[in-house]
C-alpha positions in Angstrom: 63.0 51.5 37.7 66.5 51.7 36.3 67.2 55.1 37.1 65.8 54.8 40.8 68.5 51.7 40.9 71.3 53.9 39.7 70.4 56.3 42.2 70.6 53.8 45.1 74.1 52.2 43.8 75.0 56.0 43.8 74.4 56.3 47.4 77.6 56.0 49.7 75.8 54.4 52.7 73.7 51.7 50.5 77.5 50.8 48.8 78.8 50.4 52.1 75.9 48.0 53.1 75.9 46.0 49.5 79.6 45.6 50.4 79.0 44.6 54.1 76.3 42.1 53.3 78.3 40.6 50.3 81.5 39.4 52.6 78.9 38.6 55.2 77.4 36.1 52.8 80.8 34.8 51.8 82.0 34.3 55.1 78.6 32.7 56.0 78.5 30.5 53.0 82.2 29.1 53.6 81.7 28.6 57.2 78.1 27.2 56.9 79.4 24.8 54.3 82.3 23.3 56.6 79.5 23.3 59.6 77.3 21.3 57.2 79.8 18.4 56.5 80.6 18.5 60.5 76.9 18.2 61.3 77.2 21.5 63.1 74.8 23.6 61.2 72.4 23.4 64.1 74.9 25.2 66.5 74.6 28.6 64.5 71.1 28.7 65.2 71.8 28.4 68.7 74.2 30.7 68.9 72.5 33.0 66.9 69.9 33.0 69.4 72.4 32.9 72.3 74.0 36.3 71.2 70.7 38.5 72.3 71.6 38.1 75.9 74.8 39.2 75.4 73.6 41.9 73.6 71.2 43.2 76.3 73.9 42.8 78.9 76.2 45.2 77.0 73.7 47.7 76.6 72.5 47.7 80.2 76.1 47.9 81.1 77.3 50.4 78.9 74.1 52.5 78.8 74.6 53.3 75.1 74.1 51.4 71.7 77.7 51.2 70.9 78.3 48.2 68.1 81.4 47.2 69.1 80.6 46.7 72.7 77.4 45.0 71.9 79.2 42.6 69.5 81.7 42.0 72.4 78.7 41.2 74.6 77.0 38.9 71.9 80.3 37.3 71.6 80.6 36.1 74.8 77.3 34.5 75.0 77.6 33.1 72.1 81.1 31.6 73.0 79.5 30.2 76.2 76.5 28.3 74.0 78.9 26.8 71.6 81.3 25.5 74.5 78.0 24.6 76.5 76.7 22.5 73.7 79.9 20.6 73.2 80.4 20.1 77.1 77.0 18.6 77.5 77.6 16.3 74.6 80.6 15.5 75.7 79.8 14.8 79.4 76.6 13.6 79.8 74.1 11.2 77.9 71.9 14.1 76.5 72.5 13.6 72.6 73.5 16.6 70.4 70.0 17.6 69.4 68.5 18.0 72.7 71.4 19.7 73.8 71.2 22.1 70.9 67.3 22.6 72.0 68.1 23.2 75.5 70.9 25.5 75.0 68.9 27.6 72.3 65.9 28.0 74.2 67.8 29.0 77.6 69.8 31.7 76.1 66.7 33.0 74.0 64.5 33.0 76.7 66.7 34.6 78.9 67.3 37.2 76.1 63.6 38.4 76.0 63.8 38.8 79.6 66.4 41.2 79.4 65.4 42.8 76.1 61.9 43.5 78.4 63.7 44.9 81.1 65.7 47.0 78.7 62.7 48.5 77.2 61.7 49.5 80.9 64.9 51.8 81.3 64.6 55.4 80.5 66.4 55.4 77.2 65.3 51.6 76.5 62.6 52.6 74.2 65.2 54.3 71.9 67.6 52.0 72.2 66.7 49.8 68.8 67.7 46.5 70.3 64.4 45.0 68.3 66.5 45.5 65.5 68.7 42.6 66.4 65.9 40.1 66.3 65.0 40.5 62.8 68.2 42.5 61.5 67.8 45.9 59.9 71.2 47.0 57.8 69.5 50.3 57.0 70.0 51.2 60.5 74.0 50.5 59.9 76.2 53.8 59.5 79.4 53.7 57.4 81.4 52.9 60.5 79.4 49.8 61.5 79.4 48.5 58.1 83.2 49.1 57.9 83.6 46.9 61.0 81.1 44.4 60.0 82.9 44.1 56.5 86.7 44.2 57.9 85.2 41.2 60.3 84.0 39.2 57.6 87.1 39.8 55.2 89.1 38.4 58.3 87.0 35.5 58.8 87.4 34.6 54.9 91.3 35.0 55.4 91.7 32.5 58.4 89.0 30.1 57.1 91.3 30.0 53.7 94.4 30.0 56.0 93.5 26.9 58.1 91.1 25.3 55.1 93.4 21.8 54.7 93.3 21.0 58.2 89.5 21.4 58.8 89.1 19.5 55.5 91.1 16.6 57.2 89.3 16.8 60.4 86.1 16.9 58.9 86.5 13.9 57.0 88.6 11.9 59.1 89.5 13.0 62.8 91.5 9.6 63.6 93.6 10.6 60.9 93.9 14.1 61.2 95.2 13.0 65.4 97.3 10.6 63.8 99.1 13.4 61.5 99.7 15.2 64.9 97.2 18.3 63.7 96.1 19.8 67.0 92.4 18.6 66.7 91.0 20.3 69.8 92.6 23.6 69.1 91.2 23.3 65.4 87.6 22.3 67.0 88.3 25.2 69.4 89.1 27.4 66.3 86.2 26.7 64.1 83.4 26.9 66.7 85.0 30.4 67.2 84.9 31.4 63.6 81.0 30.3 63.5 80.3 32.4 66.6 82.1 35.2 65.0 80.3 35.1 61.8 77.0 34.9 63.6 78.0 37.6 65.8 78.9 39.9 62.6 75.8 39.3 60.8 73.5 39.6 63.5 72.5 43.5 62.7 71.9 42.8 59.3 70.1 39.5 59.2 68.8 39.4 62.7 69.4 36.3 65.5 66.6 34.7 64.3 67.3 34.5 60.5 71.2 34.1 60.9 71.1 30.7 61.0 69.5 30.4 57.6 72.2 32.6 55.9 74.5 29.7 57.3 72.8 26.9 56.3 70.5 27.4 53.1 73.7 28.7 50.8 75.5 25.5 51.9 72.6 23.2 51.4 72.3 24.6 47.8 75.7 24.3 47.0 75.8 20.8 48.0 73.4 20.0 45.1 76.3 21.2 42.4 79.2 19.1 43.2 80.7 16.3 45.2 84.0 18.0 45.5 84.3 20.1 49.3 86.4 23.1 47.5 84.2 23.3 44.9 81.4 23.5 47.3 82.8 25.9 49.6 83.5 28.1 47.0 79.8 27.9 45.3 78.4 28.1 48.8 80.3 31.6 49.2 79.4 32.4 45.7 75.4 31.7 46.6 76.0 33.8 50.1 77.4 36.8 48.4 74.7 36.8 46.0 72.0 36.3 48.4 73.5 39.2 50.3 73.8 41.9 47.3 70.1 40.8 46.2 68.2 41.0 49.2 70.0 44.4 50.1 69.1 45.8 46.4 65.5 44.6 47.1 65.4 46.1 50.1 66.3 49.6 49.3 63.8 49.4 46.2 61.1 50.4 48.8 60.7 52.5 52.1 60.6 50.2 55.1 61.3 46.7 53.6 63.5 44.6 55.9 67.0 43.7 54.5 67.5 40.5 56.3 64.3 38.5 55.2 64.9 39.7 52.0 68.6 37.9 52.1 67.3 34.8 53.6 64.1 34.7 51.2 67.2 35.1 48.1 69.1 32.6 49.7 66.0 29.8 49.7 65.2 30.9 46.0 68.6 29.6 45.2 68.2 26.8 47.2 65.1 25.9 45.2 66.7 26.3 41.7 69.6 24.0 43.1 67.1 21.4 44.2 65.4 21.3 40.7 67.9 22.3 38.5 71.5 21.2 39.4 73.3 19.2 36.7 73.6 16.0 38.5 71.4 15.9 41.6 68.3 18.2 40.6 64.7 16.9 40.9 64.1 18.1 37.2 67.3 17.0 36.0 67.0 13.6 37.3 63.4 13.4 36.0 64.5 14.3 32.5 67.5 11.9 32.6 65.1 9.3 33.7 62.6 10.0 30.8 65.3 10.1 28.3 66.4 6.6 29.7 63.1 5.1 29.9 62.7 6.0 26.3 65.9 4.7 25.2 65.0 1.3 27.2 61.8 1.3 25.0 63.5 2.2 21.7 65.9 -0.8 22.5 62.9 -3.0 23.3 61.4 -2.0 20.0 64.5 -2.7 18.2 65.2 -5.8 19.9 61.2 -7.2 18.9 61.9 -6.1 15.1 65.2 -8.1 15.1 63.2 -10.9 16.6 60.6 -10.7 13.8 63.1 -10.5 11.2 64.7 -13.7 12.1 61.3 -15.7 12.1 60.4 -14.5 8.8 63.9 -15.8 7.7 
């Protein structure tokens, strides 16, 4: 097993995929943490599903599977979905959850129709667009991974630059507006970053599982701290660990999908956090409660012994 793992790590393509999924995990964890506190996590799910019709349209127009062209198409429809949700919420009586469900189902249904159309074209069977549904990191070549890693690094850098402004906007939008911050522009920029993170990761993780990579590390990190800054850092670490572990596990066997293993690893980290986090873990709380109950019983026994002593006197 060690020799096999050493050979895998020495493979240049595996190294690039490992770096790419690690940076993708960091970007997803950081942006997912902010989205969780802004109660916009499900928008990432809608955007991920909305990327599929953009990918199909880009392929039908270009006639080739160029990653840059496909990602441009995914970005356009992803942004359209995100801003459609915001428009529906602000302009109609429809609530946010209904708006997200509506946009997600319409865009994903349209994407499946287009995917069927692509499969009927002469080159459709060889297009490999099915990989975007569940992800196929093994199909990435060096240039694809460099593009994905570079985009993820840019997302992390931009988020770090505007983190203070996003922090104020997340917890007190009225105060942010009073400070003169461009709240509308910041909302637009954050949604764009969220869309970009989804688009960057769809080939590795897939449109169906990408939402899990945004949400799961953030929820796991929430168990460990009450500080936003620490939560974002922990979420990014969990995302990176999920990306790296999922990639390594998938390389140990032929045909093992990377995306699902990344999500399974993130879920395992969440379960560990939910059970064993120092302050909020369920097992930790149970142990503390048992210790507290034992202390109360000991105190009652001591009080009973003292009363008995007083009566004897």
